[in-house]
N, C-alpha and C positions, 0 to 999 in steps of 0.2 A: 115292311111293306114292299111288295114286289111291283115294279113298274114295267110297263110294256115299252119295248124299244120304239114303238110307233109314236111315243110322245116327243115333243120337241127338245128334250134334254139329253139325248144320247151323246151329242157332241160334247156337251159340258162334262158328262160322266167319263167319256173317253179321255178328255183333257185332264181331268182329275186323276184318273188311273195312270196316265203317262207321267204326270207330275210326281205321284207317289212312287212309281217305278224309278224315276230319276233320283229321287231322294234316297230310296233304298240302295241303289247302285252307288251313290256317293258315300253312303254310310259304310257299305262293304269295302270300298276303296280306302276310306279313312282307317277302318279297323285293320285292314291288311298292312297299310303303311305303319301304323302304330306297332303292330306285332313285329314287323321287320326292324323298326328302330329299337324296340326293346331288346331283341336278340342281338343286334349289332352292338348296342351299348353294353349288354351283359358280357359279350365276348371280349370287348375292349377292356372292361374292368377286370375280367379274369386274366387276360394277358398282362395287364399292368400289375396286378397283385402277384402273379407268377414272377414277373421281372423283379419286383421289389423283394420277394422272398429269395430269389436267386442271388441278388446283390446284398443280401443280409441286412437290408434297411428296414425290413418289416417282418417281425416274427422269425420263424424258421431257424435252422441250424445253430449249432453251438459255437 
């Protein structure tokens, strides 16, 4: 159903759109932070595994 903007509800519609946009932006921010945390954790684990192999505490060399 298409409504005309001359009805008394445009203010409510705009408020809803702003709320949705705010929620979308919050979701984008959270997703970005999650990706960064995942990459940093992966890098840290890779460095730790490399150090353990280098010290011959975990797999590696004879």
